C-alpha positions as semicolon CSV with decimal commas, in nm:
position;residue;x (nm);y (nm);z (nm)
1;M;3,041;4,846;1,926
2;R;2,790;4,819;2,199
3;E;2,495;4,579;2,191
4;Q;2,149;4,727;2,221
5;S;1,884;4,560;2,428
6;V;1,543;4,512;2,280
7;P;1,235;4,519;2,498
8;S;1,087;4,171;2,519
9;S;0,737;4,309;2,431
10;S;0,865;4,393;2,084
11;L;1,014;4,052;2,009
12;N;0,830;3,796;1,786
13;I;0,912;3,488;1,989
14;A;0,767;3,252;1,730
15;A;0,981;3,403;1,454
16;L;1,303;3,388;1,661
17;S;1,247;3,034;1,771
18;G;1,168;2,910;1,424
19;L;0,826;2,779;1,535
20;E;0,647;2,963;1,247
21;R;0,828;2,871;0,927
22;R;0,540;2,863;0,683
23;A;0,618;3,017;0,350
24;W;0,269;2,963;0,203
25;V;-0,090;2,996;0,316
26;R;-0,245;2,659;0,382
27;Y;-0,583;2,607;0,220
28;P;-0,808;2,357;0,393
29;S;-0,933;2,049;0,191
30;R;-1,117;1,726;0,248
31;R;-1,032;1,565;-0,085
32;R;-0,996;1,184;-0,075
33;I;-0,686;1,051;-0,252
34;D;-0,487;0,732;-0,273
35;A;-0,134;0,728;-0,127
36;R;0,136;0,461;-0,128
37;R;0,507;0,430;-0,061
38;F;0,722;0,505;-0,363
39;G;0,817;0,175;-0,533
40;T;0,507;-0,016;-0,434
41;A;0,220;-0,124;-0,661
42;K;-0,099;0,074;-0,692
43;R;-0,294;-0,212;-0,527
44;Y;-0,106;-0,138;-0,198
45;A;-0,235;0,222;-0,180
46;W;-0,413;0,351;0,124
47;E;-0,714;0,582;0,126
48;A;-0,606;0,918;0,260
49;I;-0,755;1,262;0,302
50;I;-0,587;1,586;0,212
51;R;-0,616;1,812;0,513
52;D;-0,455;2,120;0,362
53;V;-0,279;2,228;0,044
54;T;-0,005;2,477;-0,039
55;P;0,183;2,518;-0,372
56;S;0,475;2,319;-0,223
57;G;0,314;2,071;0,014
58;L;0,016;1,871;0,146
59;G;-0,111;1,771;0,481
60;L;-0,229;1,410;0,444
61;V;-0,429;1,209;0,699
62;L;-0,345;0,838;0,672
63;P;-0,476;0,547;0,886
64;H;-0,121;0,483;1,024
65;A;0,210;0,663;1,059
66;I;0,469;0,662;0,781
67;R;0,827;0,742;0,883
68;Q;0,972;1,082;0,833
69;G;1,173;1,102;0,510
70;A;0,965;0,841;0,328
71;I;0,853;0,920;-0,032
72;L;0,484;0,884;-0,110
73;V;0,306;0,866;-0,443
74;V;-0,014;1,062;-0,412
75;E;-0,290;0,994;-0,667
76;P;-0,598;1,216;-0,663
77;R;-0,930;1,039;-0,721
78;G;-1,198;1,142;-0,963
79;R;-1,193;1,441;-1,193
80;G;-0,941;1,718;-1,226
81;L;-0,573;1,676;-1,148
82;N;-0,450;1,386;-1,351
83;R;-0,087;1,354;-1,251
84;L;0,077;1,157;-0,978
85;L;0,243;1,367;-0,705
86;L;0,567;1,269;-0,528
87;A;0,578;1,390;-0,165
88;R;0,837;1,353;0,108
89;V;0,707;1,309;0,459
90;V;0,851;1,594;0,671
91;H;0,666;1,535;0,998
92;V;0,402;1,306;1,144
93;V;0,148;1,391;1,421
94;S;-0,118;1,169;1,579
95;Q;-0,469;1,302;1,532
96;V;-0,820;1,175;1,642
97;D;-0,899;1,067;1,279
98;G;-0,561;0,908;1,196
99;W;-0,204;1,040;1,143
100;L;-0,139;1,378;0,993
101;H;0,164;1,375;0,757
102;G;0,320;1,708;0,654
103;C;0,456;1,642;0,310
104;E;0,681;1,845;0,077
105;L;0,605;1,799;-0,294
106;A;0,884;1,717;-0,534
107;N;0,723;1,949;-0,794
108;P;0,522;2,254;-0,693
109;L;0,154;2,271;-0,781
110;T;0,027;2,518;-1,031
111;D;-0,254;2,745;-0,921
112;A;-0,500;2,538;-1,116
113;E;-0,376;2,213;-0,959
114;R;-0,394;2,362;-0,614
115;R;-0,748;2,478;-0,672
116;D;-0,840;2,130;-0,803
117;L;-0,715;1,964;-0,483
118;L;-0,942;2,193;-0,279
119;K;-1,252;2,043;-0,448
120;P;-1,420;1,749;-0,262
């Protein structure tokens, strides 16, 4: 069997390289929350901001970097969502306003919970 060549103009380079792996649309948010390492007391929580939300993850801006693989307890402030979220840090990127942590949730959000996290 002979291999066929594909014109480079028809290739989706991002898809082939794995650069674009998003399974969900990311919804922007500016919701303030408390976040802490799993196993630490609530009084050791940091103020964080949710940058974006998907059913399976959060983008969290924290004042300092947390190592990849760490488990965070995320506690929304105020009204609405009233359960704690467990999130594993998948990647960390320095930003002007802090450190952006891409986190995967242990349990997916329902549509109502996702909408609640989009409220300020």
